[in-house]
C-alpha positions, 0 to 999 in steps of 0.5 A: 247185434245179439248173437241169437238174432237171425237175419231174414234169410239164413246165411252160413255162419263164420267163426272168428277163425274163418278166413276171408277166402271161405267167406267169399266162397260161401257167399258166392255159393249162396248167391248162385243157389238163390239165382238158380232158384229164381230162374226156375219155374217154382212159385215163391212158396217153393223158393222159400222152402228151398232156400230156408233152413230145413230144421226151421218150420215155415210160417203158417199163413194167417190173416192179419198175423204176418208179424206174428211169432212165426218167421217172416220171409221175403221172396222177389220175382225176377224183373224179367218175368215181371215185364213178361207178365205185364206186357201181355195185358198192356194197351201199349203193346197192342198193334195199331190195327187191333186197336183200330178194330176195337175203336170201330165199335165205340160211339162218337162221343166216347171216341172224342173223349178217349182221344185226349188220353195220350197222343197215340190214342189221339192219332188213332181216334182220328184215323180216316178208317174210323171216320168213313161215315158221320151223322151230324143231324140237328147239330147246332153251330156245326161249323168247326165240327163239319170242318174237322169231319171233312179233314179226316176223309169222310166218305158218307156225311149226313147232316140234315136240318143243322146249322152251319155258321160261316167257315173257311177251309184251310186245305185245298185238296179234293174231298173224299165225300161220295154220299152227302145229305145237307137237306133243309139245313141253314148253311151260308152259300159261301160255306156250301161253295167251299164244300161242293167246289172240293168234291169230285167223287159224289155219287149221292147228293141232297141239297133240298131246300138250300140257297145255291149259286151258279158256282155250286151247280158248275162244280157239280159238273166235276162229279161225273159219277153222280147217280142221285141228285136232290135239288127239290126247292133250291134256288139261286142259280141260272138256266145256263149253269143248270144246263151245262151241269146236266150235260156233264153228269151223264150218269144220273139215274135219279133226279129230283128237280121239283119246286125250285125257283124256275122260270120257262128257261129253266124248265127248257134247260131241263127237258133239253138236257137231262141225261137219257139214263134217268129212270126216276124223275121228279119234275113237279111244281111248275104250274104255268111253265111245264107245257105239253111240248116239254112233256114231249121233248122229256119223253123222247129224251128218257124213254126208260123212265119207271117213276115220273112225278108231274104233279101241280102242272096245271097246264097238262090235260088228258092229251098228255096220256098218249104222249106218256104212253111212250114210256113202256116201263112206267111203274109209278106216275103222279099227277096230283093237283093237275086239275085239267085232267078229267076224272073219266080220262083216268079210267083207261090208264090201266090199259095205257100203261100195262106195268103201271102199279102206283098212281097218285092223283090227289086233288083230282079224285077223292071220296066216292070217286076214288072208291069207284076208280079203285074198283075199275083198276084193282091192280093199281095202288091209288093215292097211297103215297102223298110224297115223292121219295125220288132221290131223297136220302130218307123216304118219307115212308120210313120212320125217322132214322139215321138211314141215308139211301139205305145206308147206316152211318157209323159215328152218329152224334146224339143230342 
């Protein structure tokens, strides 16, 4: 090396007469000075100024001239400080609780995408706290997705108008579902049995329009906390199974059991076993099966009914009004298409039911007669609700949304 060339950092020069001991001491002194400077809070520029020769000028910082005529100097930050700085912004150092709180605001599709990043994120993405409520409305071939969602401990499940192929659950433990809407879905009876048979905590349930079985109805008896049950348009179960279920579910407040595939025995099972806690009942659609005697039994068993729908019961006549007058809390009465009820008998309903505020008599009163009836009973809203919302998860008066019994699902699948 030429005598005039300089290393990256000035070191003490030793002449030929210098001893080895002097060389080692100078080298140790230089190292101590370097480490002392790096352990301080100085910036790299300040360290360079301390360790560089005083008679040399610091290089001018110029863009694109790092290798110019000025002296080129290197400085290195300690490894310990690097680790400290990087740990403050690393996802790996965040606790699970904080990450779960962040993931709580991520949509369903994004949550599934991030679950493949690493093992830890996969575990967090499928934590039960994130899958508390799921909306899979309209999803086709939903079997695998539904099976996974049930495994993650979902408590509120909304999937109306969905298609579920045949599926078999591997687990045998009870499910955590408390609210479930499977209305108007296409699902095999065996698959539905595998779900309902594992439910013990149901509070709100809608199986509207589904093909059921005695096994499903009997399994509902294992849910003593059931508050709202919608079986509108269901079929496939017997009268004894229905009677046993109604005897066991003693806390039901809203029951929609309209337009089912019923015979006289089914109707008798309902009126003789329905819980006295029922306050809203839809028992419409039984043209030739519901009689005045059935209404008498029903009123005696459930004296606290506030909303009653007996539409399309063609055997009912005006003589049913004195029986119904025993319902002192009645607010909403539906008698649509009960064609044997004469128009003149409706004018006295305002006095018969002092709390009545809604009356549905579609098919009985229309045109000019409807206007006259509204004038005679101004405090009663007449023919404003063509569809009943008793025990239904999404009332027809609301716009289409992901609400279910006035609750919104957090994770929602969007087509």
